[in-house]
N, C-alpha and C positions, 0 to 999 in steps of 0.2 A: 853674595848669592846671585846665581845666574838670573838674567832678565829674559823672559820669554815673550815672544810676539806671536799672536795668532795669525796663521796663514788663512786669509779669508777665501782664497781660491778653493781650499780643500776642507776647511773647518766651517761649522755652522751652516752647511749647505742645506739644512732643513728649511732655511728661510731665504728670501730673496737677497741678492748680493748687498744692496744698500742697507738692508736691515741687519747685516752681519756685524757692522761696527758696534751697534748697540748691544748685540748679543755677546760680542767679545768683551766689551767693557763690563757688562753684568757678570760675566764669568770670572772677572778679576784680572784680565789682561790690560797692560798699559800701552802696548805697542801692537801694530798690525803690519802685515806685509801681504802682498798678493802678486800674481804674475804680471798683470798689466792694468793700468788705469785708463787706457786710451778710449775705451768704449763709453766713458762717462765724462761729463764736464768737470774740469779740474776744480772749479770753485764749489761745485756740489759735493765732491769728495772731501774737500777741505772743511766744509761745514760739518760733515759727518764726523770727521776727526775731532774738530773743536767741540762739537756738542757732546761728545762722549769722552773727552779728556784723553784722547789717544795720540800717540806719535806714529807717523808713517816712517817705518824703519828701512824699507826696501821695496823697490819694484824693478822690473826688467826693462831693458831697452826693447823697442819693437823687434819682433822675432820672426817676421814673415807671416805666412798664412798658417796660423796655428791649427785651425780646424781642418786644414788639408794635410796635416801631419808635419809641417815644417817646425823645426825646433831651434830657430836662430839662423842668421844669414852671415855672421861675421867672418866665416871661413869660405864664403862663396865668391870666387873671383868676378862673377858677372853681376854681383849685387852691391857693389861698393857705393854707388850713388844712393841707392835705397838705404844702405846702412847709415851713411852720413846724414841723410834727412831724418832718420830715426833718432840719431843723437840729438839733433836740435829739438825734436818733439819731446824726448825724454827730459831734456833740461827744462823745457817749458813747464812740464807737469811737475817735475821734482821741485822746482823753485816754488811753485804755487803750494804744493803739499808740504813743504818744509822737509823734504826727504833728502838726507845727506849722503846717500849712497845708492847707486843703481848697478844692477847685474847685467853682464853681457853674456848671452847664450851663444856659444861658438857655432852651433849648428851641426847637422849631419854632413859628413864628407860627401860632396856631390859626386855622382857617377861621372866617370871620365876625367876627374880632377885628381892629380897626384897629391899625396900627403904633403910633400914639400911645397907645392903651389898653394895648397890650402893654408899651410902654416904661414907662408909669406904674406898672404892676403890677411890672415887673422892679425898678424903683427902690425901691418900697415893700418888696419882699421882700429886696432887697440891704441896705437899711438895717437891717431886722430881724435878718438873719443876721449882718451885720458887728458889730453891738452884742453879740449873744449870743456870737459867736466871740471877740471881743476880751476879754470878761470871762473866757473860758476860756484865754486866751493863744494863740489860733490866728488866723492870717491867712486872710482870704477872698480867693479869686482868681476872676476871670472870664476866659473863654477865647473869643476870636473863632475861628470855624470856617468853613471854606470851604463855599460853597453849591452847589458841584458834587457833593461827596460827600454832603452833607445839604441838599437843596433846602429853601429857606425857613427855614433856621436863622436865628434872630432876630439874633444877634450875630456879625458877619462881618468887621469891620474894626477896626484898632487905634484909629483916631481916634474911631470910634463908642464903643468901650470907654472911652476917656479922658473923653469928654464925659459918659457915663453915670455914671462914677465921680465926676466933678466935681459932677454934679447930685444925687448922694446926700448930699453934704456929709460923707461919712465919711472918716476917716483910716485905716480898716482894710480897704480894698478895693484890690486890685492886679490886674495883668494876668498871666495865664499866656500866655506868648508861644510859640505853636506854629509853628516855622519852616516846616514843611510846609504848614500851612493858609495862612500868610501869604505864602508864595511864590506860591501859586495866586491869592490874592485881590488882592495889592498889590505883591509883589516889594519891591525896595529894602530888603532885609533889614538890612544893616549900618547904614545911616543911621537906620532906624526904631529898631533896638535901641539905638543910641547915644543918640538923642533921648529915649527912654523908659526908660533904664536904671534910673532911680530908682523906677520903677513896675513893674519886672519882677523879682520874686523867684524865678521859676521859668520854665524853658523846656522845650519838648519838640521832638523832631526826627524826621524821616523824609526820605528823598530823594523827588524828584519828576521824572518820573512813576513810578507804581507803589507809592509809600509803602513802599519797601524801605529797607535800611540805607544809611548814608552811603557814597558812592562808586558807587552804582548809577544815579544820575540826573544832573540838571543843576546841582544846588547844589554850590558850591565849599566843602565843609565844612572842608577843611584851612585855607583862608583864614579862614572864619567862626569856627572855634574859636580861632585865634590872635587874631583881632580882639576876640572876646568876652573873652578872657583879658586883653588889653591894656586893656580898659575897666575892669578890676578887678571883673568880675562874680564873685560868690562864692556864687551859688545853684546848685541842681542843674539838670541837663539830663536830662529823662526820655526814654528811647529808645522812643518809641511808634511802632515801625515793624513791618511784616510782613516777617519774614525771606524773602529771595528763594528760599532753599532750606530749610536748617535753621538754627536760631539759631547753633549752634556753627560751622558752615561760614561764616557771614557775619560773624564777629566780628573779622576781620582789621583793620578800621578802628579797633577799640578798643584794640589791642595797645599803642600808644604812650602811652595815657592811664591804664593800670592803676596 
């Protein structure tokens, strides 16, 4: 049976962030993920996890000035030193939190930078991060994201991610497969997941359109969950969706998987 992690950035936002751990546990979730831990003390977050019997399954590397619209800096040639410092910070937090995988957001293609230059920078940064994370016992993930929600996002398709991983030569870089983003960009969800199953240690979900909970849109999640289970997938699936009303009211889809 698939294992679902509550995304605390988007779910249970009816309460303060630090109260969302308890809310997720009470709703039946065993794991949590969220965009960034860095605004909080790592020991405080670890206590929230432990007090509520939760596993931290994922967080992102630092991704620049999020509030200003930045969505990662890994493909920015002028931000390499900042990226490297972020890797160290991510390792520090992931180690304290017991988080065994972190995601690297590629970022929006900078104006005046060619695709090839951004790709070369991304590969150099990924090699650096993958080696440092491997030494700490942590997997590095990269996530293709749709360019309708984030125009000009550098990494937007599964095949693109696979070729970039191959070109790094690293054995510690994998794909975070976001079902919502890839439904928009390429569809063909089940065959893609099947073909790439060995490269996908983590998934995320939301329905389309609207990015709400499963059952609110066009994606046949009942079929997809069964298909993923039959493949033998043993990773987590992060619930990175915007509740259509409140989180609690929208959790009917989750009841069979508690």
